[in-house]
C-alpha positions as CSV (number, residue, x, y, z in Angstrom):
1,M,0.0,0.0,0.0
2,K,1.3,3.5,-0.9
3,R,2.1,5.9,1.9
4,I,-0.2,8.8,1.4
5,V,0.5,12.1,3.1
6,V,-1.7,15.2,3.1
7,L,0.4,18.4,3.7
8,G,-1.3,21.7,4.6
9,L,0.7,24.7,3.6
10,G,0.1,28.4,4.3
11,N,0.5,31.3,6.7
12,I,-2.5,31.9,9.0
13,L,-1.3,35.5,9.6
14,L,-2.1,36.3,6.0
15,E,-5.8,35.8,5.9
16,D,-6.8,33.3,3.2
17,D,-3.3,32.1,2.8
18,G,-3.9,29.9,5.8
19,I,-6.7,27.9,4.2
20,G,-4.4,24.9,3.6
21,V,-3.4,24.8,7.3
22,Y,-7.0,25.2,8.6
23,L,-8.3,22.5,6.2
24,V,-5.7,19.9,7.0
25,E,-5.9,20.5,10.8
26,D,-9.7,20.1,10.7
27,L,-9.7,17.1,8.3
28,S,-7.2,15.3,10.6
29,K,-9.5,15.8,13.6
30,R,-13.0,15.5,12.1
31,D,-12.8,13.0,9.3
32,P,-9.4,11.4,9.0
33,I,-9.1,8.8,6.2
34,K,-7.6,5.5,7.2
35,H,-4.0,5.0,5.9
36,V,-3.6,8.8,5.3
37,E,-1.2,10.9,7.3
38,Y,-2.1,14.6,7.8
39,I,0.7,17.1,8.4
40,V,0.5,20.8,8.9
41,G,3.6,22.3,7.4
42,E,2.6,25.9,7.4
43,T,5.5,27.8,5.8
44,D,8.2,25.7,7.2
45,V,9.9,24.1,4.1
46,P,12.6,22.1,6.0
47,F,10.0,20.6,8.4
48,S,7.6,19.8,5.5
49,L,10.4,18.1,3.5
50,E,11.4,16.0,6.5
51,M,7.8,15.0,7.3
52,T,7.0,14.0,3.7
53,R,10.2,12.2,2.7
54,H,8.6,8.8,3.4
55,A,5.5,9.5,1.2
56,D,4.8,7.7,-2.0
57,L,1.9,10.0,-2.7
58,L,1.8,13.6,-1.5
59,I,-1.3,15.7,-1.6
60,I,-0.6,19.4,-0.9
61,V,-3.5,21.6,0.2
62,D,-2.8,25.4,-0.2
63,A,-4.2,28.7,-1.2
64,V,-3.9,29.7,-4.8
65,L,-4.3,32.8,-6.9
66,T,-5.4,31.8,-10.3
67,G,-8.1,34.4,-11.0
68,K,-11.0,32.0,-10.3
69,K,-13.8,32.6,-7.8
70,P,-12.8,32.7,-4.1
71,G,-13.2,29.3,-2.5
72,Q,-13.1,27.4,-5.8
73,V,-11.1,24.2,-5.5
74,T,-8.8,23.1,-8.3
75,V,-6.5,20.1,-8.6
76,F,-3.1,20.6,-10.2
77,P,-0.8,17.7,-11.2
78,C,2.6,17.7,-9.6
79,K,5.1,15.6,-11.5
80,K,8.8,16.0,-11.6
81,E,9.1,15.9,-15.3
82,Q,6.5,18.5,-15.9
83,G,8.0,21.3,-13.8
84,F,5.6,23.6,-11.9
85,E,3.4,26.5,-12.8
86,K,4.8,29.6,-11.3
87,G,2.3,31.9,-9.6
88,I,0.0,29.2,-8.3
89,S,1.2,29.5,-4.7
90,M,4.4,30.8,-3.2
91,H,4.4,28.1,-0.6
92,N,4.0,25.0,-2.8
93,L,6.4,26.5,-5.3
94,H,9.2,27.0,-2.7
95,F,8.4,23.6,-1.2
96,L,8.4,21.8,-4.6
97,E,11.6,23.5,-5.8
98,E,13.4,22.5,-2.6
99,A,11.9,19.0,-2.9
100,L,13.3,18.7,-6.4
101,R,16.7,19.9,-5.3
102,V,16.9,17.2,-2.6
103,Q,15.5,14.6,-5.1
104,R,12.1,13.8,-3.7
105,S,10.8,10.4,-4.5
106,W,7.0,10.9,-4.3
107,E,4.4,11.8,-6.8
108,G,1.7,14.2,-5.9
109,I,-1.0,16.7,-6.6
110,I,-1.8,20.2,-5.3
111,I,-5.4,20.9,-4.2
112,G,-5.6,24.6,-4.5
113,V,-8.3,26.7,-2.9
114,E,-8.7,30.1,-4.5
115,A,-8.0,32.9,-2.1
116,E,-9.8,36.2,-2.0
117,S,-7.4,38.2,0.2
118,M,-4.0,37.7,1.6
119,G,-3.7,40.8,3.7
120,H,-2.1,40.9,7.2
121,H,-5.1,39.5,9.1
122,L,-5.5,36.4,11.3
123,G,-8.3,34.3,10.0
124,L,-10.0,33.8,6.7
125,S,-11.9,36.4,4.7
126,P,-15.7,36.5,5.1
127,I,-16.3,34.7,1.8
128,L,-13.9,31.8,2.6
129,Q,-15.4,31.6,6.1
130,E,-18.9,31.3,4.5
131,K,-17.7,28.6,2.1
132,Y,-15.4,26.8,4.6
133,L,-17.6,23.7,5.3
134,E,-18.3,23.2,1.6
135,T,-14.6,23.7,0.7
136,M,-13.6,21.1,3.4
137,R,-16.2,18.6,2.0
138,K,-14.8,19.1,-1.6
139,V,-11.2,18.7,-0.5
140,N,-12.0,15.7,1.6
141,E,-13.8,14.1,-1.4
142,I,-10.8,14.6,-3.6
143,I,-8.5,13.1,-1.0
144,Q,-10.8,10.1,-0.4
145,T,-11.0,9.5,-4.2
146,I,-7.3,9.6,-4.6
147,A,-6.6,7.5,-1.5
148,S,-9.2,4.9,-2.5
149,N,-7.7,4.6,-6.0
150,Q,-4.1,5.0,-4.7
151,M,-3.2,6.9,-7.8
152,I,-2.6,10.5,-8.9
153,A,-5.6,12.5,-10.0
154,P,-6.1,12.6,-13.8
155,K,-4.5,15.4,-15.7
């Protein structure tokens, strides 16, 4: 069986940027999926690398800025040979660049939640607060589907 790790990235001091942290914390407590390890990496790249080094399959949950509607959930492939889209998220980009440098061995995906605001404010914007339970349900469904199939989400 593949080792599946869900990694929450983000900075809770920058409003919606913390969505990945909040979601992974809550999913690990409320509705953990058997055989899935949940890790809150926040913005700590060395910690995140160490905690995910044993993963066969890595699912990163993070805020993204792609121009879509706030709260929209999008799945991005994360394959070594493809490179990575710049501008999706500063956290997963730094993490992924460093993971490549140290020759990570996992495959993975990024579950991006569209942010509305990343200002200096503790907590989520009103729109992401309003959509939080729906967003958590969608993210959990994606993780469950991937975990049950033990494969990377389709391109």
